[in-house]
C-alpha positions in Angstrom: 59.8 -5.4 126.3 60.4 -9.0 125.7 59.2 -8.6 122.1 61.8 -5.9 121.5 64.5 -8.1 123.0 63.6 -10.9 120.7 63.7 -8.5 117.7 67.5 -8.8 117.8 67.5 -12.5 116.9 68.3 -13.1 113.2 65.3 -15.6 112.9 62.9 -13.0 114.2 64.4 -10.3 111.9 64.0 -12.8 109.0 60.3 -13.4 109.7 59.6 -9.7 110.1 61.1 -9.0 106.7 59.6 -12.1 105.1 56.2 -10.7 105.9 57.2 -7.4 104.3 58.6 -9.3 101.3 55.3 -11.0 100.8 53.1 -7.8 101.1 55.3 -4.9 100.0 53.9 -4.1 96.5 54.4 -0.8 94.8 58.1 -0.2 94.2 60.9 1.3 96.2 59.1 4.4 97.4 56.2 2.3 98.7 58.7 -0.1 100.3 60.2 2.8 102.3 56.7 3.7 103.4 56.2 0.1 104.6 59.5 0.2 106.4 58.7 3.4 108.2 55.3 2.1 109.4 56.9 -1.1 110.6 60.2 0.1 112.2 59.5 3.7 113.2 55.9 3.8 114.1 55.2 0.2 115.2 58.4 -1.3 116.5 60.3 1.9 117.3 63.7 0.5 116.2 64.7 4.1 115.4 63.1 7.6 115.4 62.0 9.7 112.4 65.2 11.6 112.1 67.3 8.4 112.2 65.1 6.8 109.6 65.3 9.9 107.3 69.1 9.9 107.7 69.3 6.2 106.7 67.1 6.8 103.7 69.3 9.7 102.6 72.4 7.6 102.8 70.8 4.8 100.7 69.6 7.3 98.1 73.2 8.5 97.7 74.6 5.0 97.0 74.3 2.9 93.9 71.9 0.0 94.2 68.3 -0.7 95.3 67.6 2.0 98.0 64.8 0.1 99.7 66.8 -3.1 100.0 69.8 -1.2 101.4 67.6 0.5 104.0 66.3 -3.0 104.9 69.9 -4.3 105.2 70.9 -1.3 107.3 67.9 -1.9 109.6 68.8 -5.5 110.0 72.5 -4.6 110.6 71.7 -2.1 113.3 69.4 -4.6 115.0 71.2 -7.9 114.7 74.7 -7.2 113.3 75.8 -8.9 110.1 73.5 -11.9 110.7 70.6 -9.5 111.0 71.5 -7.8 107.7 71.6 -11.2 106.0 68.3 -12.2 107.6 66.6 -8.9 106.5 67.8 -9.2 102.9 66.7 -12.9 102.7 63.3 -12.2 104.1 62.6 -9.2 101.9 64.0 -10.7 98.7 63.0 -14.4 98.9 59.3 -14.2 97.8 59.8 -12.3 94.6 63.0 -14.1 93.7 61.4 -17.5 94.0 58.4 -16.4 92.0 60.5 -15.0 89.2 62.8 -18.0 89.3 59.9 -20.4 88.9 58.5 -18.3 86.0 61.9 -18.4 84.4 62.2 -22.2 84.6 58.8 -22.5 83.0 59.7 -20.2 80.1 63.1 -21.9 79.7 61.2 -25.2 79.1 58.7 -23.6 76.8 60.1 -20.2 75.5 57.3 -19.9 73.0 55.0 -19.0 75.9 56.7 -15.5 76.0 55.0 -14.9 72.6 51.5 -15.8 73.9 48.9 -13.1 74.6 49.4 -13.2 78.4 53.1 -12.4 78.2 52.5 -9.8 75.5 50.2 -8.1 78.0 53.0 -8.2 80.5 55.3 -6.5 78.0 52.7 -3.8 77.2 52.3 -3.0 80.9 56.0 -2.6 81.2 55.5 0.5 79.0 53.1 2.0 81.6 55.3 1.1 84.5 58.5 2.6 83.0 56.5 5.7 81.9 55.3 6.2 85.4 58.8 5.8 86.8 60.1 8.4 84.3 57.3 10.8 85.2 57.8 10.5 88.9 61.6 10.6 88.9 61.6 13.5 86.5 59.4 15.6 88.7 61.5 14.8 91.8 65.0 14.7 90.3 64.7 17.2 87.4 62.8 20.2 89.0 64.7 22.9 87.1 65.8 23.7 83.5 69.4 22.7 84.1 68.5 19.2 85.2 65.8 18.8 82.6 68.4 19.7 79.9 70.9 17.2 81.4 68.1 14.6 81.3 67.3 15.3 77.6 71.0 15.3 76.6 71.7 12.0 78.3 68.6 10.4 76.8 69.6 11.7 73.3 73.2 10.4 73.6 72.0 6.9 74.7 69.3 6.7 72.0 71.8 7.6 69.3 74.6 5.4 70.5 73.1 2.5 72.6 76.0 0.9 74.3 76.6 0.0 77.9 80.0 1.8 78.0 78.4 5.0 76.7 75.7 4.8 79.4 78.4 4.8 82.1 80.2 7.6 80.4 77.0 9.6 80.3 76.4 9.2 84.0 80.0 10.3 84.7 79.7 13.4 82.6 76.3 14.2 84.2 78.0 14.1 87.6 80.7 16.4 86.4 78.1 18.8 84.9 76.1 18.6 88.1 79.2 19.5 90.1 79.3 22.9 88.4 75.7 23.5 87.4 73.4 22.0 90.1 72.4 23.4 93.5 74.8 22.3 96.2 72.3 22.0 99.1 73.0 19.1 101.6 70.0 17.4 103.0 68.7 18.1 106.5 71.2 16.7 109.0 70.1 14.4 111.8 72.1 13.8 115.0 74.9 11.3 114.9 74.0 7.8 115.9 76.1 4.8 116.9 77.3 2.8 113.9 77.6 -1.1 114.1 80.7 -1.0 111.8 84.0 0.5 112.7 85.9 2.8 110.2 88.5 0.1 109.9 85.9 -2.5 109.0 84.3 -0.1 106.5 87.7 0.2 104.7 87.8 -3.6 104.5 84.4 -3.8 102.9 85.3 -1.0 100.5 88.5 -2.9 99.5 86.5 -6.1 98.9 84.1 -4.2 96.7 86.9 -2.8 94.6 88.7 -6.1 94.4 85.6 -7.9 93.1 84.9 -5.1 90.7 88.3 -5.5 89.1 88.8 -9.3 89.5 85.5 -10.6 88.3 85.9 -9.2 84.7 89.4 -10.8 84.6 88.1 -14.1 85.7 85.3 -13.8 83.1 87.9 -13.5 80.4 89.9 -16.4 81.7 86.9 -18.7 82.1 84.4 -17.6 79.4 82.5 -20.9 79.6 81.8 -20.6 83.3 79.4 -18.6 85.4 82.1 -15.9 85.9 80.9 -13.7 82.9 77.3 -13.6 84.4 78.8 -13.0 87.9 80.9 -10.1 86.6 78.1 -8.6 84.5 75.5 -8.5 87.3 78.0 -7.4 89.9 79.0 -4.5 87.7 75.4 -3.6 87.1 74.6 -3.6 90.8 77.7 -1.5 91.5 76.8 1.2 88.9 73.0 1.6 89.0 71.8 4.8 90.6 68.1 5.6 90.9 66.5 2.3 91.8 65.4 -0.9 90.2 63.9 0.5 87.0 67.3 1.8 85.9 68.5 -1.9 85.8 66.5 -2.2 82.5 68.7 -0.1 80.1 71.9 -1.5 81.5 70.9 -5.2 81.4 69.2 -4.7 78.0 72.4 -3.5 76.4 74.4 -6.2 78.1 72.1 -9.1 77.6 69.6 -8.5 74.7 71.9 -6.5 72.4 74.6 -9.2 72.7 72.2 -12.1 72.0 72.6 -13.7 75.5 68.9 -13.2 76.2 65.9 -13.0 73.9 64.1 -9.6 73.9 60.7 -11.2 74.3 61.8 -13.1 77.4 63.5 -10.1 78.8 60.4 -7.9 78.6 58.0 -10.6 79.7 60.1 -11.2 82.8 60.3 -7.5 83.5 56.6 -7.2 83.2 56.1 -10.1 85.5 58.4 -8.5 88.0 55.9 -5.7 88.5 53.3 -8.2 89.7 55.3 -9.6 92.6 56.1 -7.8 95.9 59.6 -7.0 97.1 62.6 -5.4 95.3 62.7 -5.1 91.5 66.4 -6.2 91.5 65.1 -9.8 91.9 64.6 -9.6 88.1 68.2 -10.7 88.1 67.1 -14.2 89.2 64.8 -14.4 86.2 67.3 -13.0 83.7 70.1 -15.3 85.0 67.9 -18.4 84.7 66.7 -17.8 81.1 70.1 -16.9 79.6 70.7 -18.6 76.3 72.9 -21.6 76.2 73.8 -24.1 78.8 74.7 -21.6 81.6 71.1 -20.7 82.4 68.9 -22.4 85.0 68.6 -22.3 88.8 72.2 -22.0 89.6 72.8 -19.2 87.2 69.7 -17.4 88.5 70.9 -17.6 92.1 74.4 -16.5 91.2 73.1 -13.5 89.3 70.8 -12.6 92.1 73.6 -12.6 94.7 75.9 -10.7 92.3 73.5 -7.8 91.7 72.8 -7.3 95.4 76.4 -7.8 96.7 77.6 -4.3 95.8 74.6 -2.8 97.6 75.7 -4.4 100.9 79.4 -3.8 100.4 78.9 -0.1 99.6 76.5 0.4 102.5 78.9 -1.2 105.0 81.7 0.9 103.6 79.8 4.1 103.9 77.9 3.9 107.2 80.8 5.0 109.5 81.6 8.0 107.2 78.2 9.2 106.3 77.8 11.9 108.9 80.9 13.6 107.5 80.4 13.0 103.8 76.8 14.2 103.7 77.8 17.6 104.9 79.8 18.2 101.6 77.7 20.4 99.3 79.7 19.6 96.2 78.9 15.9 96.6 75.2 16.7 96.7 75.6 18.7 93.5 77.4 15.9 91.7 74.7 13.5 92.8 72.0 15.8 91.5 73.6 15.7 88.0 73.9 11.9 88.1 70.3 11.6 89.1 69.2 13.7 86.1 71.3 11.4 83.9 69.6 8.4 85.4 66.2 9.8 84.4 67.6 10.3 80.9 68.7 6.7 80.7 65.3 5.5 81.8 63.6 7.8 79.3 65.7 6.3 76.5 64.9 2.8 77.7 61.2 3.7 77.6 61.5 4.0 73.8 64.1 1.3 73.1 63.6 -1.6 74.0 60.3 -1.2 75.9 58.2 0.8 73.4 59.7 -0.7 70.2 59.3 -4.3 71.4 55.8 -4.0 72.9 53.6 -1.5 71.1 52.7 -3.0 67.7 49.1 -1.8 67.3 46.5 0.7 68.3 45.2 -1.8 70.8 48.6 -2.1 72.5 48.8 1.7 72.8 45.3 1.8 74.3 46.2 -0.9 76.8 49.4 0.8 77.8 47.7 4.2 78.1 44.9 2.8 80.3 47.5 1.0 82.5 49.5 4.3 82.9 46.3 6.2 83.9 45.4 3.4 86.4 48.9 3.5 88.0 49.6 7.3 87.9 46.2 8.8 88.6 43.9 6.1 90.0 46.8 4.9 92.2 45.9 1.2 91.7 48.4 -1.3 93.0 50.9 -2.3 90.3 50.3 -6.0 90.8 46.6 -5.5 90.1 47.3 -3.4 86.9 49.8 -6.0 85.7 47.3 -8.9 86.2 44.6 -6.8 84.6 46.6 -6.2 81.5 47.5 -9.8 81.2 43.9 -10.9 81.4 42.8 -8.2 79.0 45.4 -9.3 76.5 44.1 -12.8 76.7 40.5 -11.6 76.2 41.4 -9.5 73.2 43.2 -12.4 71.6 40.2 -14.6 72.1 37.8 -12.1 70.3 
């Protein structure tokens, strides 16, 4: 009983999530499994129905679903301080690891071309392929959504711009509204919400103000951190489908514009698979290795905060209204279309830039294929597969 009382303290919440942040390998679906075991089965912070309801809400919102579930758990247990503690604990280990890697590569960028980092780029092919495979099976179970996925991938491959990607998702949502099944998820009983409806409107207003004001500030102060802040905030606000979907958006915004080298981008993305915690911490790496004087630790931390901020703001704005919103069948249909479009964007990213920048020989293809088999069918931990590919690439280079 005393332990449960102490669970409300922000420091205790931070330590609980720090342990999860150090041990939660395997991506967002695995993270949700870790959370269920910790907070439903072990600590009984909420029951199965309440947890399923929370997961359903976070799946509906843009941003990293597992991190949003963690924030919501901390919010329900310790208020706003609890939400911050949960996010810090879960995010800190992977963010620090990637930030340190970024600082090393910023000092010696030629390391990204070495065999170890080439192995990390190759394993990114397997990781993205596994994500496409799993998401397509779950989110595109019928001909309609498979066709939407293929059309979205084709459009983005033919015209690879960030603005078109957003337009594709919008059109996929409109198509889903008319073509996809309108079945709301199983409804759980209503539960007390730590945020009032008035407070939720305040968070929603802040989200909208930042979405509009940051691009204006970026134009007014182009030599400051505002352009990076605006870019990563917009990315966090518009990403549906989890961390892997960050790849095509950031690639078109950073690599295609010359702000970040393609080799560094893919090396960092591969390294992100080897650390626990949310994949969105890749933003810390990307922000720190940006070309020019605006990279470094401060830039990495700003980009990290910017990409996660919309996740909390939208969660806080939605919680009091979720019980009503989730009973709207047409909303479920539109989201089904958007999810199919998300898979299409990820499929396009699998080819360009991941495949085109990583697979240069038969040996690269063999390594990527073996990594995919290890991940998808042998169910080996991603961090083990990533390290194995890096070591294999080193051995092959030495032969």
